[in-house]
C-alpha positions in Angstrom: 0.1 0.1 0.1 2.7 2.4 0.8 4.3 1.8 -2.7 1.0 2.5 -4.2 0.7 5.9 -2.0 4.2 7.1 -3.2 3.5 6.4 -6.9 -0.1 8.0 -6.5 1.7 11.0 -5.1 4.2 11.2 -7.8 1.0 11.3 -10.0 2.1 7.9 -12.1 -1.1 7.0 -14.1 -0.2 3.4 -14.0 -1.0 3.1 -10.1 -4.6 4.6 -10.7 -4.9 2.2 -13.4 -3.8 -0.6 -11.2 -6.0 0.4 -8.2 -9.1 0.9 -10.4 -8.8 -2.7 -11.6 -8.1 -4.0 -8.2 -11.3 -4.5 -6.3 -9.5 -5.6 -3.3 -7.9 -2.1 -2.9 -11.0 -0.3 -1.9 -10.0 -0.8 1.9 -6.6 0.5 1.0 -8.1 3.6 -0.5 -9.9 4.0 2.7 -7.2 3.8 4.8 -5.2 6.3 2.5 -8.0 8.7 3.3 -8.1 8.3 7.0 -4.4 8.6 7.1 -4.5 12.0 4.8 -7.3 13.0 7.2 -5.3 12.3 10.3 -2.2 14.1 8.9 -4.4 17.1 7.9 -6.0 17.2 11.4 -2.5 17.2 13.0 -1.3 19.9 10.7 -4.1 22.0 11.3 -3.6 21.6 15.3 -7.0 23.0 15.8 -10.8 22.1 16.5 -10.0 19.9 19.6 -10.5 16.0 19.7 -13.9 16.3 18.9 -13.4 18.5 15.6 -10.5 16.1 14.7 -12.7 13.0 14.9 -15.5 14.8 12.9 -13.0 15.8 10.3 -11.8 12.4 9.8 -15.6 11.1 9.3 -16.5 14.0 7.4 -13.4 13.5 5.0 -14.5 9.8 4.6 -18.1 10.7 3.7 -16.6 13.6 1.4 -14.5 11.2 -0.3 -17.7 8.7 -1.1 -19.7 11.6 -2.0 -17.3 13.1 -4.3 -16.4 9.8 -6.2 -20.1 9.3 -6.5 -20.6 12.8 -7.9 -17.8 12.1 -10.3 -19.2 8.7 -11.4 -22.5 10.2 -12.2 -21.2 13.2 -14.1 -18.4 11.3 -15.9 -20.4 8.3 -16.9 -23.8 10.2 -17.8 -23.1 13.8 -18.9 -19.4 13.7 -20.2 -19.2 10.0 -21.1 -17.0 9.1 -24.1 -17.0 6.2 -26.4 -14.6 4.3 -24.2 -15.9 5.2 -20.8 -16.9 2.4 -18.8 -16.5 2.4 -14.9 -18.1 1.7 -11.6 -18.5 3.8 -8.6 -16.0 1.6 -6.7 -13.4 2.3 -9.5 -13.8 6.0 -8.8 -13.8 5.4 -5.1 -10.6 3.6 -5.2 -8.7 6.2 -7.7 -9.8 9.2 -5.9 -9.0 7.5 -2.5 -5.5 7.2 -3.6 -5.4 10.7 -5.1 -5.6 11.5 -1.3 -2.0 10.5 -0.7 -0.4 13.7 -1.1 -2.8 15.4 1.7 -0.3 13.1 4.1 2.0 16.1 3.7 -0.7 18.3 5.4 0.9 17.2 8.5 3.5 19.8 8.0 0.6 22.6 8.0 1.5 23.9 11.5 5.1 24.8 10.6 5.0 28.8 10.8 5.3 30.8 7.7 6.1 27.6 5.5 2.7 25.8 6.6 0.6 27.9 4.6 2.6 27.6 1.7 2.9 23.8 2.2 -1.0 23.4 2.6 -1.3 25.7 -0.8 1.1 23.4 -2.6 -0.5 20.1 -1.3 -4.2 21.4 -2.3 -2.9 22.1 -5.9 -1.2 18.6 -5.8 -4.2 17.2 -4.9 -6.4 18.6 -7.5 -3.9 17.4 -10.0 -4.1 13.9 -8.4 -7.8 14.0 -8.6 -7.7 14.7 -12.1 -5.2 12.0 -13.0 -7.4 9.4 -11.0 -10.6 10.4 -12.7 -8.8 10.3 -16.2 -7.6 6.5 -15.2 -11.0 5.5 -13.8 -13.2 6.8 -16.7 -10.6 6.3 -19.6 -10.9 10.4 -20.3 -8.8 12.6 -22.1 -7.4 15.2 -19.9 -9.9 18.0 -20.7 -12.9 15.6 -19.9 -11.1 14.6 -16.5 -10.7 18.4 -15.7 -14.2 19.1 -16.5 -15.5 16.1 -14.3 -13.4 17.3 -11.3 -14.5 20.9 -11.8 -18.2 19.9 -12.2 -17.9 17.4 -9.5 -16.3 19.7 -7.0 -19.0 22.5 -7.7 -21.8 20.0 -7.2 -20.1 18.6 -4.1 -19.6 22.2 -2.6 -23.5 23.3 -3.3 -24.5 20.1 -1.4 -22.0 20.6 1.4 -23.3 24.3 1.9 -27.0 22.8 2.1 -26.0 20.2 4.3 -24.4 22.9 6.5 -27.0 25.5 6.3 -29.7 22.8 7.3 -27.8 21.2 10.1 -25.7 24.0 11.3 -22.9 23.2 13.4 -23.6 19.4 13.6 -21.2 18.9 10.7 
């Protein structure tokens, strides 16, 4: 799994193709999301234990929701002639795309923490595009469009949930 995380962090398309087709890698993808969430929580050093736990749970839910949204967008609205995927394939590839987020553990470093966090978020966006491209057999433009549309939909749903439930989530 560590080897896959390193290759995913290096943005090697082959690892995303590999986990796309390995149905046994779903648990590993979940573990990557959990590790990345823990690293981000440590790097943020805020919110207390409750915020930390809810952050990890929230990231797991966000991972599943975002993968589902990208699956629907990619296989329904932007599908090409070679597009054939399952939600599980998106779940695995997007889960491994969270690998660079382990570097968010350094977010607490004064001055450099903000730069590290910014760099990691850009890195994550690129990793998600590579993951979507692999899982949906897309060209780069369709992968970017799916990521952007998926993120906008996820953001709107997230804002609605927060408005309805307030501070609970």
